[in-house]
Structures are given as structure tokens and as C-alpha cells.
N, C-alpha and C positions, 0 to 999 in steps of 0.2 A: 479662443476657448471660452466657453460660458462659465460664469461663476457658480452655477448649480452643481457642477461635478463635485462630489464629496471626497476630497483628497484625504482629509483626516480619517474618515470612516474606512477608506481603502487601506490606510496604514494600520488601523486597528484590526481589520480583518486579516491582513497579511501577517501581522504579529501573532494573532490568535491562531492562525493556521500553523505557523511555525512552532508555537508552543504545543499545539495539539499533536503535531508530528513527533516532537521530542518525547511526549508522553507515550505515544504509540510505540515508538522505538524502545523505550524503557520497559514497557509491559511485554513486548515481544521478546526482548532479551531475557526477561525472567521466565517466559514460557519456554524459550530454547534451553535455558539452563535447567529448568525443571524436567524437560524431556530427556536431556542428556544425563541427568542424575536419577532419572526414573522416579521422580516425586510427583505423584498424580493427585495428591490431596486437593490442591488449589487449582488444578488444571481447568475445570469448568468455569470457576470464578474468573480466572485470568482471561479465558476465551470470551466470556461475556463482557468483560471490561474492554477488551480490544474491539469487540463489535460495537459497544456503546461509543467509544472514542471515534471509531470509524464513521458512525452516523453523525456525530457532532462535527467531524471534519467535513463530511459531505455537505452539511448545512452551511458551514462557513465557505466552502468552495463554491456553492451555488450563489451565495451573496457576492463573493469575489467576482464570479463570472458576470453577474448583473452589473456590478460597478464598472468592470472593464467594458461591458457592452455599452453602458452609458457613456464612458469615455470615447469609445469607438464611434458612437453616433455624433458626438460633439467634435470629433476630428474628421473633417472631410477626407475622403480617400486621396484626392489629388494633393491636398496640403500635407498629407502624411508621406508623400513621396511614392504613392501607389498608383498604378494605372486603374482606370475604371473597369477594365475587363479582368476576368479570371477570378479564381476563388480567393486569392490573397486580397482582392479589393473588398470582399465581404468580411474577412477576418485577418486584419493586419497583425503581424507579430507584436508581442508585448513591447519589445524594444523600439519598434517603429512608432507605436503609440506614445510611449514615454518620451520619445525625442521631442514631442510637441510641448512637454511640460517645462516649467522653469527648472533651472539646473539643480537647485537644492531638492526639489520634489523628485526629479528624475533620479538623482543619486540615492535617495532614501528608498524609493519604490524599487529601483533596480537591485539594490543590496538585499532587500527583503525577498524579492522574487527569486533572486539567485540562491539565497539561503534555503528557500522552500524547495527549489529544484534539486539542490544538493542533498538535502535531507530525504527527499522522496527517492532519489537514486540510491542513497545509502540503505534505506529500508528495503527497497526492491532487491538490491544485491544480497543483503543479509537473508531475506526471505527465500530467494532463489537458491542460495547455498544450503540453507536449512532444509528446504524441500528436497534437494538433491541428496542430502544426508539421509533423510527419512526414506526416500525411495531406495537408496542403496541398502539401508538396514532391512527394509522389507524384502528386497531381492535376495539378500544374503540369507535371511531366515528361510525363505522359500527354497533356495538352492540347498541349504543345509538339510531341510526336511526331505527333499528329494534324494539327497545322497545317503542319509541315514536310514530312511525308510523307502527304498526303491519299490517295494511290493505294493505300496499304496497307490502307485500310478499318478502321483500329483494331486490326489484328492485329500481333503481334510474332512474330519468327522467331528461332530459334537460329542460331548461326554455321554450322550444317550445312544450314540451310534448312527445318527442321521448325518447324511452328507452335508457339508458346510461349504460356503463360497470360499474362494482363494484370496479374499481381500486382506487377511491377516490384521484387521483393525484391532481386535482385542484377543489375540490368540495367547493362550497360556499352555506351556508344555508341562505335562505331568511327568515329573522325573521319578515318581514312585511306581515302579512296574512290578 
């Protein structure tokens, strides 16, 4: 292993990624709560904040990928326990690469990498369940309208009488008839 590989920078990037994921999770939790409570005042601001955090995370992830690529170049495929053929020779798994590091570095990087993976899976699971909730709410509203107003034939109209799409993104039901 050459001394040029920047282990300290790799730790900094992984720690920054983990912190960024935790911020993303916190903002997404506030967005979920706002939607459930129907509080739309800060929705655009929170969405913009998530997008900004996502861009910052993408920059960190690109740097992490470059650092791992540098480590990959410095660890020959045969010394990492990989055969010279096949796609795994080009991109050995993280744990295969980290096995070539000193024990203390391997433990620290593995712990950070595992925490990032777990946080990513947690965010993905929460987002998937939230999207399922929104889809069910949308379907329930559409089915309700179909049941209450069968004569409209599944069509929605604007307040001026023009036909509207069925996306239900910002539908308001006028209860004053």
C-alpha cells in the first residue's frame, strides 16, 4: 500500500456523509409530519432544503468514490483476493479493499461505511412507506369522488368548467354547493 492514499480524508468524507444523511432524515421527517398534519406553509422551503442537502451529499459521495477508486488502484486485484477476470476484478467490494488496510483503519472505515449503509436503508424505507401512504391517499380520494359523483365519469373539472387531469396534486373540494 502506498502512503499517498489519504486515509484521514476518507474518514472525514465518510463522517460528513453520515452527518448529511442524518440531516436529510430530520428534514424529511418534518416534511412527512407537515404533510400528515396538512401544514403547507413551509413545504416549499423544506423541499428546497432537502434538494440542497441532496446535492451536498452527492458531492461528498463523488469524493468518496474518488478516494475508494484511488484505494482500488493501489490494491492490486490479485493481492485483494480477486481474480483478474470478471467485473469484480474492476470493482472489488469495500470490505475486500478494506481488508488490505491496517486493523485500526479497517475497523474505523468499516464502522463508518456500515453506519452510512444503515442510514441510507432507513431513509429509503421511510420514503417508500411515505410514498405508499401518499399513493393510497390519492387513490382513496379518486375512489371517493367516483363513488360520490358517478355521473362525472371519472373526470375532474376546474372551477371554470374546463376538464382537468386526474393527478389530484392540488385538488380542493368545494363543500359549498
